[in-house]
N, C-alpha and C positions, 0 to 999 in steps of 0.2 A: 443295791441299797440295803443298809442294815434294817432289821425289823424291830429291834428292841434296844433301848438304852435305859439301864436301871429298871424302874417300874413303868417306864413310858413306852407306849406302842407307837412306832414310827408309821405315819400315814402317807407322807409325801415329802419329797425333797423340794425345798423352796428355792435354793440357790447356793452359790459359793460366797461365803463371807471373807473378810480380810484374814481371818485366822482359821477358818474351817468351813464346814458345811452347815447350812441352816435347814432344819426340818420342821414340818408340821406334825404334831404328835398328840396323843390322847393320854391324859392322866386317869387311869382306871379307878383310882381311889375316890375321886370326886366327879368322874365323868366330865372332865373339862379339857377342851382343846387348848394346847399350848404351842409355843414356838420353842424349838430346841436348838441352841447354838453350840456347836462343838469345836474342839481343837484336837488335832492329832498330836500326841506326845511321843511318837515312836522314833524321833530323830536323835541327834547327838545329845549326850547327857547334859552338857552345859546349856544348850539351847532349850532342852526339854524342861529343865528346872526353871529357866528364865520365863519361858512361855507359859508354863503352868502357873507360876506366881502372878504373871501379868493377867492371865485368864481369871484366876481367883480374885484378883484385885478388881476386875470389872464387876464380878458378882457382888463383892463387898461394897463397892462404891455405889452401884445402882440399887442394891438390895436395901440399903439404909435410907433410900429416898422414896417418899410416897407423895407424889404430886401428879395432878391430871396431865401435865405436859412432859412427863418422864415415864419411859417404859417400866412396867412393874415386873420385878424379879420374884419368881415363886420358889425356886429351888436350885441347888447346885449339886453336882455329883461327878463320879468318875467310874468308867466301865472299861477295864483293861487299860489300853493306851489312849483312850478317848475321854477327855473331860468335857463336861457339858453344863449348860445353864438352861433351866426351864423358865421361860418368861411368858408374859401375856401374848396371845396371838393377835396381832394387829391386822385388821381388815382395812387395808388402804393402799397407798402408793408412796414410794419414796419421792421426795421433792425433786431429786435429780432426774427421775424418769419423766416427771411432768415438765421440767425445764428443757429436757432434751427433745421434747416434741416440737419445740420452737414457737409455740403460741404464747404471746405476751399476756400474762395474767393482769387483770385490772389492779390498779394501785391499791384500792382499799383491801382487796383480798391479800395482796402481798404484805400489807401492813398488819393484817390480822394474823398471818402466819408468823411474821417476825416478832410480833408482840407476845404471842404464846411461847415462842422459843425463849425470848428474853425472860419471861416470868419463870419458866422452868429452870433456866440457868440461875436466876436470882435465888431460887429455893435451894438448888444444889450448892451454890457458893455459901449460903448461910450455914450449910452443914459441912463446910470445909472440903467440898468436892469440886475440882476444876476439871472440865471435860477434856480440854486440850485438842480436840479434833472436830470442832463444829464445822459442818459442811453439808451441802444438800443431800448427800447419800446417807447421812445420819439423822435426817429429819423425815418423819413419816406423817402424811396427811391421812387422817382416818375419816371414814364415811360419815360419822356423826358430827364432823366439824372440828374435832380435836386435833391438835398437833402434838406429836410425841418425839422427844429426843431419844435416840438409841445409841448403843455402842459406847459404853464408858470404858472401853478396853485399855486406853492409855491415860485414863484419868489419874490425877495425882491427889492422894489423900494425905492429910497431915500425919496419919499413923501408918502409911504404906511402907512396906519393906523394900519396895522397888524404887530405886533412886536413879535419876537421869544422870548419866556420866557427863562430865564437863565437855561442852562442845557437841554433845549428841543431840540430834534434831529429831523430834517426834512430831507427827502430824502430817497433813497434806499440804504440799508447797503452796498451792494457790491461795490457801485460806489461813496460812500461818501469820502470826503477829510478828512485828520486827524483833521483839525479844526472843521469840521462838527461833527465828532465823539465826540469831546471834548465839543461840545456846545458853541464854541467860536464865536466871530463875524467873518463873512465870507465876502469875496469879489469875484471879478472876477476870482482870481487865484484858487478858489475852483472849478469853472466850468472847468478850464483847467485840474485839477487833475482828475475830473470825466470823461472828454473826453479821458484823457490818459488811464484810466482803461478800457474804452470801446474799444479804439484802441488796447490795449494789448490783450483783449479777442478776437477781430477779428483776430489778427495775430497769436496768440498762440493756440486758440481753447479752452482755459480755462481762467477764471478770475484770476487776479494776487493775489487777496485776497479772500479766500473761506474757508468754514468750515461747520460743522453740525448745527451751530446755530449762531445767531447774535453776541454773545459775542466773539466767535472765530474769526469771520470776522473782528470785530472792533479791536481786539487785533492785528491781522495781519496788518491791515491798519496802526496802530500806530507804530508797532515794526519790521515788516518783510519786507525785500527787496526781491521782486520776482526775479526769474532767468531771464536773458535776453531772449526776445521772440525768438531770433535766435537759442537758444538751444532747443526750442520746434518746431520750423518751420525753416528748412534750407533755405527756400526761402527769409527769412528776412535778409536784408543787415546789416552789422555792424553799419553803419551810423544811422539806425533806432533804434538800441539798445540805442545809446547815446541820441537820441531825446526823447525816452520814459523815460529814466532814469531822464532826466531833468523835464519832465512833471509830473512824479510821485515822485519827491523829497518831502520828508516829511517836510522839512524846507520850509515854504512858501516863504521866501526871496530868496531861491536858485532855486525855480521853475521858469518857464516862467512867466514873469511879465505881459505880455499881450497875448491875444489869437491871435493877429495879428502876433506876433513873432513866435508863435507855427505854425500858418498856413504857414508862409513863409518857415520855415524849412521843413515842410511836403511837400510843393510844390517842393522845391529844391531836396529833396530825391526822389520824384516821377519822376521828370524830368531826374535825373541821371539814374534811372532804365529804363525809356522808351528809352533813347538814346542807351542803350545796347541791346534792344529787337529787334529781327528779324522783319523786315517789318515796324518798326517805325522810323528808322533813316531818316532824311530829311523832315519829315512832320512838318508843323507848329504846335506850341503848342496847338492852338485852335482845330485843327483837331484831335490831340492826345486826348484832353479832351473829345471830342465827341465820339471817338472810344472806350474809356474806358468803356462807358456805352452802346454803340451801340452793343457791343458783349463782351462776357467774354474772356479776353485775355488768350490764352492757357498757363496753368501753366506748365512750363518746368520741366521735371524730370532731375536727375543728368546726365549731358552730358558725353559721353565717351571722351577718351583722345584726339582723333582727333578733336572732336567738340570743346573741350576746347581750343586747340591750334588755331583753326580758330577764335573763339571768341576773344582770346587774340590779334591775329593779326589784327582783325577788329577794336579793341579798340586802339591799339598802332600805327598802320601804315596800309597802303593799303595792302590787301591780294594779293598774287601772281596771284590769279584768278580774280582780280578786273577788270571789264569790264567798261572802262570809257565811251564808246559809249552808253551802256545800261543805265548807271547812268545819262548821259546827257539827254537822252530821257525821263527818269523818271522825272527829274527836269523840262524839257520842258513841259511835260504833266501837271505838277502841276502849272506852272507859266505863260504859254502862251496859246493862243487860238489854235484851231485845225489846222488852216491854217499855223500858225507859226511853230507848231510842225512838220507838214509835210515837210515844207521847210528845217527845221533843219535836219530831217531824210534824205531828198534827198541829202543835202550837205555832211552829214556824209557818206552816201552810196557811193558817188562818190570818196571821199577821201579814203575809204577802198579799192575800186577797183583799184585806181591808185597805192596805196601802194602795193597791191597784185601783180600787173603786174610788178612793179619794182623789187620786191623780187624774182619773178619767172623767170626773164630773158627776159621779153617782151621788145620790143623797147622802148627806153627812150631817146628822143633827148637831153635833158640836160645831161644825163649820157654819151652819145656818144661824145658830144663836149668836155667834161672833159677828156675822154680818149684820144682824138686826141691831146689836148694840152699837155698831159703828154708825148705822143710819140715824139712830136716835141722837147720838152725839153730834152729828152734822146739823140736824134741825135745831138743837139747843144753841149751837154756835150761831146759826143764822138769826134766831130770835134775839140773842144778845146783841148782835150787830145792829139789828133794826131798832132796838130800844136805845142804843147809844146814839144812832143817827137822829132819832126823834128828840132826844134830850138836847142835842146840839142845836137843832132847829128852833126849839122853844127859847133857848138862851138868846139866839140872834134876834128873835122877834121882840124880846124885851129890850 
């Protein structure tokens, strides 16, 4: 393993990338740990020039982007036949590694991941950068809950000197858009299709277009409509089937036209799901966002009939078992200080005691006064009736 690249001290080899080796390194100037992505330029001259330009393009593309969901580029350099990019060191895992473990992620967590990727893509597209290779291995999940898009190695910029030859296909076959398969001019909507394929695979557990070879996969991408993900995963809501159908539309004009539109629909779908999940009702959206990554939300199994009725009641109206006092206290704990919460608790406790005494027959001055007034009213009515009867008797005597 090499020990130095430019001013960077190599600490560890992290793995093999698509174009070279990735290292963990230290920048001695500011004592910062970075990731170093390299490419070996020692092969044929034509390939060397092409790969060096493609490598530099990645740095220019990602280096001009500053967004929470896009990896940050710090520096670019060359040492002998090795070109390198210094970027932020991400402490997390590739989405592909998580998916390969075979455990089905909860739908709200999947939507949180896809929403962040869509927001990062929206920002890149606004700056005339198309990624062209969105797939699980280019999406990193970070410990603090952020999602980062990596590897803009084949991104197309409007000012790029690298041009795709007619009919040349770039990207990963399973995640290509139809226009990529056909070698047509592509734009931001191709990234949306690729994100749709990734989202489908996360939800359904299988890719929407798959086969034994690249030709079969490409044929399916162009001609086959995959089954709705809800048919493969009962936890997927119908609303999400429609969102994915639009993202995976083979007609580019019928697809989502911007990644921001896609992100907004994904966010709305996730908010709808979270409102129905036990323990999430009443929390501000920011807290729910944090909780999605703070813990894996328990994936509910099919509820029994009684649980289904309770869930329906909670959605449509207040349950008969709804405890308004407990709900008030939960709200107070979220929105007030400890002293205010205790004051509310004391007030509610006194009200409950007074109500209990009244219902149990304990002395109640207001209630006694009311009963006394009612007795006086009864006697007045009796006297009036007696006077009326006496008057009638006098008339008959006359």
